[in-house]
C-alpha positions in Angstrom: -7.6 -16.8 -7.8 -3.8 -16.7 -7.5 -2.4 -20.1 -8.5 0.1 -20.1 -5.6 -2.8 -20.8 -3.2 -3.8 -24.0 -5.1 -7.5 -23.6 -4.3 -10.7 -24.9 -5.8 -13.4 -22.3 -6.2 -17.1 -23.0 -6.0 -19.4 -20.2 -7.1 -23.1 -20.0 -6.2 -24.8 -16.9 -7.6 -22.7 -14.0 -6.2 -21.0 -16.0 -3.5 -17.6 -17.6 -4.1 -16.0 -20.1 -1.7 -12.5 -21.5 -2.1 -11.1 -24.6 -0.4 -7.9 -26.7 -0.5 -8.5 -30.1 -2.0 -9.6 -32.6 0.7 -10.3 -29.9 3.3 -13.9 -28.7 4.0 -12.8 -25.4 5.6 -13.5 -22.3 3.6 -10.2 -20.5 3.0 -11.4 -17.6 0.8 -14.9 -16.1 0.8 -16.0 -13.5 -1.8 -19.5 -12.1 -1.3 -21.5 -9.0 -2.4 -20.6 -6.0 -0.3 -23.1 -5.2 2.5 -23.5 -2.1 4.6 -22.7 -3.9 7.8 -20.6 -2.8 10.8 -17.6 -4.9 9.9 -17.3 -3.5 6.4 -17.7 0.0 7.8 -14.9 -0.5 10.2 -12.7 -2.0 7.5 -13.3 1.1 5.4 -12.2 3.2 8.4 -8.9 1.4 8.3 -8.5 1.6 4.6 -9.4 5.3 4.4 -7.3 6.5 7.3 -4.4 4.0 6.6 -4.6 3.1 10.3 -3.0 -0.2 11.4 -3.8 0.2 15.1 -5.3 -2.9 16.6 -8.7 -1.4 17.1 -12.1 -2.6 15.8 -10.4 -5.2 13.6 -13.1 -6.5 11.2 -13.7 -10.1 10.2 -15.6 -12.1 7.6 -14.8 -15.7 8.3 -15.4 -17.0 11.8 -12.4 -16.8 14.2 -12.7 -18.5 17.6 -9.9 -16.9 19.7 -9.3 -14.1 22.3 -5.7 -13.6 21.2 -4.8 -10.1 20.0 -4.1 -9.5 16.3 -0.4 -9.0 15.4 1.6 -7.7 12.5 -1.2 -5.6 11.1 -0.5 -4.3 7.6 -2.5 -2.7 4.8 -2.4 -4.6 1.5 -3.2 -2.8 -1.8 -3.5 -4.5 -5.2 -4.9 -3.5 -8.6 -8.3 -5.0 -7.8 -8.3 -5.4 -4.0 -7.5 -3.3 -1.0 -7.7 -4.3 2.6 -6.1 -5.2 5.9 -4.1 -8.3 6.9 -3.1 -9.5 10.4 -1.9 -12.6 12.2 -3.8 -14.4 15.0 -1.4 -16.3 17.2 -2.0 -19.5 19.1 -1.8 -23.2 18.7 -4.0 -22.8 15.7 -2.5 -19.6 14.2 -4.0 -17.8 11.2 -3.1 -15.3 8.6 -6.3 -13.2 8.0 -7.1 -10.8 5.2 -10.2 -8.6 5.1 -10.7 -6.4 2.0 -13.0 -4.9 -0.6 -12.8 -4.9 -4.3 -11.6 -1.6 -5.9 -15.0 -0.9 -7.4 -16.6 -1.4 -4.0 -18.9 -4.2 -5.0 -17.4 -7.2 -3.3 -16.1 -8.1 0.2 -13.2 -10.5 0.4 -12.1 -12.6 3.4 -9.2 -15.0 3.6 -8.2 -17.3 6.5 -5.0 -19.3 6.1 -3.4 -21.5 8.8 0.1 -20.6 9.7 2.7 -22.3 12.0 6.0 -21.6 13.7 8.7 -23.7 15.2 7.5 -24.8 18.6 11.0 -25.1 19.8 11.7 -21.5 19.1 8.7 -19.6 20.5 8.3 -15.9 19.5 6.8 -13.6 22.2 3.8 -11.6 21.3 5.8 -8.5 22.2 8.4 -9.1 19.4 8.6 -6.8 16.5 6.3 -7.4 13.5 9.3 -8.3 11.3 10.5 -11.0 13.8 7.0 -12.5 14.1 6.6 -12.5 10.3 10.0 -14.2 9.8 9.0 -17.0 12.1 5.8 -17.8 10.4 5.2 -20.5 7.7 4.0 -19.9 5.0 5.6 -16.5 4.8 3.0 -13.7 5.3 4.5 -11.7 2.5 3.8 -14.5 0.1 0.1 -14.4 1.1 0.1 -10.6 0.9 1.4 -11.0 -2.7 -1.4 -13.5 -3.5 -4.0 -11.1 -2.2 -2.6 -8.3 -4.4 -2.9 -10.5 -7.4 -6.5 -11.5 -6.7 -9.2 -10.6 -9.2 -12.6 -10.8 -7.6 -14.4 -9.4 -10.5 -17.0 -6.6 -10.4 -20.7 -6.4 -9.7 -23.5 -4.0 -10.3 -24.0 -1.5 -7.6 -27.6 -0.9 -6.5 -26.9 1.7 -3.8 -24.9 4.8 -3.2 -21.9 3.8 -1.1 -21.0 7.4 -0.4 -24.3 8.0 1.6 -23.7 8.9 5.2 -25.0 6.4 7.8 -28.1 7.3 9.9 -27.1 9.2 13.0 -28.5 6.6 15.3 -26.2 3.9 13.9 -23.1 6.0 13.1 -21.5 5.6 16.5 -21.7 1.7 16.4 -20.0 1.8 12.9 -17.2 4.3 13.9 -13.6 3.1 13.7 -11.6 4.6 16.6 -8.8 6.8 15.1 -6.1 6.6 17.7 -3.5 8.7 15.8 -3.0 12.1 17.3 -2.3 14.1 14.2 -4.0 17.5 13.5 -3.5 17.1 9.8 -4.1 13.6 8.3 -5.2 11.9 5.1 -8.8 10.6 4.6 -8.4 8.6 1.4 -11.9 8.0 0.2 -12.1 6.0 -3.0 -14.5 3.9 -5.1 -13.6 1.0 -2.8 -14.6 3.0 0.3 -16.3 6.3 -0.7 -17.6 6.7 2.8 -16.1 6.2 6.2 -17.1 6.9 9.8 -14.5 7.4 12.5 -14.3 8.3 16.2 -12.1 11.3 16.1 -10.5 12.6 19.3 -10.5 16.4 19.5 -9.3 19.2 21.8 -11.3 22.4 22.2 -10.3 25.2 19.8 -7.6 23.0 18.2 -8.6 22.2 14.6 -8.4 18.8 13.1 -7.9 18.7 9.3 -8.7 15.8 7.1 -7.4 15.8 3.5 -9.8 14.1 1.1 -8.6 13.3 -2.5 -11.1 14.4 -5.2 -11.7 14.8 -8.9 -13.2 17.9 -10.3 -17.0 17.9 -9.6 -16.9 15.4 -6.8 -19.4 16.1 -4.0 -18.0 15.6 -0.5 -20.3 15.7 2.5 -19.5 15.5 6.2 -21.5 15.2 9.4 -20.4 15.3 13.1 -22.1 14.0 16.2 -20.9 15.4 19.5 -22.1 14.6 23.0 -21.3 18.0 24.6 -20.4 21.4 23.4 -20.7 22.5 19.7 -18.7 21.4 16.7 -18.1 23.4 13.5 -17.3 21.7 10.2 -16.1 23.6 7.1 -14.1 23.0 3.9 -11.1 25.3 3.4 -11.8 25.4 -0.3 -15.4 26.6 0.0 -16.2 30.3 -0.4 -16.6 32.1 2.9 -20.1 32.2 4.3 -22.0 35.5 3.8 -22.5 35.5 7.6 -19.7 33.6 9.5 -21.0 31.4 12.3 -20.7 32.7 15.8 -17.9 31.3 18.0 -20.1 28.8 19.8 -22.7 28.2 17.0 -23.1 24.6 16.0 -22.3 23.7 12.3 -22.5 19.9 12.4 -22.7 19.4 8.6 -20.8 20.7 5.7 -20.6 19.9 1.9 -18.6 21.0 -1.1 -18.5 20.3 -4.8 -14.8 20.2 -5.7 -13.9 23.0 -8.1 -10.7 21.2 -9.2 -8.9 17.8 -9.0 -6.6 17.3 -6.1 -7.9 17.4 -2.5 -10.2 19.3 -0.2 -9.6 19.9 3.5 -12.3 19.3 6.0 -11.7 21.4 9.1 -13.2 20.1 12.4 -13.4 22.5 15.4 -14.9 22.0 18.8 -16.0 24.9 21.0 -16.8 24.4 24.7 -18.0 26.5 27.6 -15.2 26.7 30.2 -15.8 24.7 33.4 -19.0 23.2 32.0 -18.0 20.9 29.2 -15.0 18.7 28.5 -12.1 20.2 26.7 -11.1 16.8 25.3 -13.8 14.8 23.5 -14.4 12.4 20.7 -16.6 13.2 17.7 -18.4 10.6 15.5 -17.4 11.9 12.1 -18.9 10.6 8.8 -17.5 11.7 5.5 -18.7 10.6 2.0 -17.5 11.4 -1.5 -19.8 11.0 -4.5 -17.8 10.7 -7.7 -18.8 13.1 -10.5 -18.0 10.3 -13.0 -20.4 7.9 -11.4 -23.2 10.4 -11.1 -22.8 11.4 -14.8 -20.9 14.6 -14.2 -17.7 15.7 -15.9 
């Protein structure tokens, strides 16, 4: 634990709790990673690099209806995650992350204050809000980057796609309207599920970083119309799909290191189905190194 936080850590099996001396409140919680909804949404933020205030995950309890502010991604050598500020009379700096090897879930809740005689409106810029907070959020960001949560044995395949009946509840809404965007799957988050807005016949392209031999799988769920998934790097099909034929799944074993491009295309029947829809899209990357490949 970074010494700047002056915490006492108590470990019980695989659960670590850190407190300030004389205070019973848990400030930092480190637990084995679970396949729960909050971790899935956290990975949605980490993989897409989205800092929109949608589906914010939490690990430690927060009793407030105030909106999260100053959302930033924080990446360290051993930890990656999302931090944000919760305003109010009892304001908090919150960090939610995962270890780089994917085995642990990290949550931090740290009280913050501001000068009551110089109130900062919630509509102020992130930099102005951060400058008014004590302790400085960037100091806490730095502490999270230096955290070393250790590693644990993985007993399951984190790249596996979620069951279709639970994928929608796990999906992190992707509000950015970019037709070509990164989808940065890693050992920390080798699978992510997003709610992807699409327009008929306008391709969305997701760039997935890979090493040679990595296996990337994708699956799409669509309420109306048909969706076609394909990887640009895959050899062309012997029989190309018809214009409105559904191709809701695609997979590729990467021939080289670099990235592969997942192409998402929706077809609709004019005047019958919506031209603008949202797809529940799950993408997973199985590392060749972890599976024993080269």
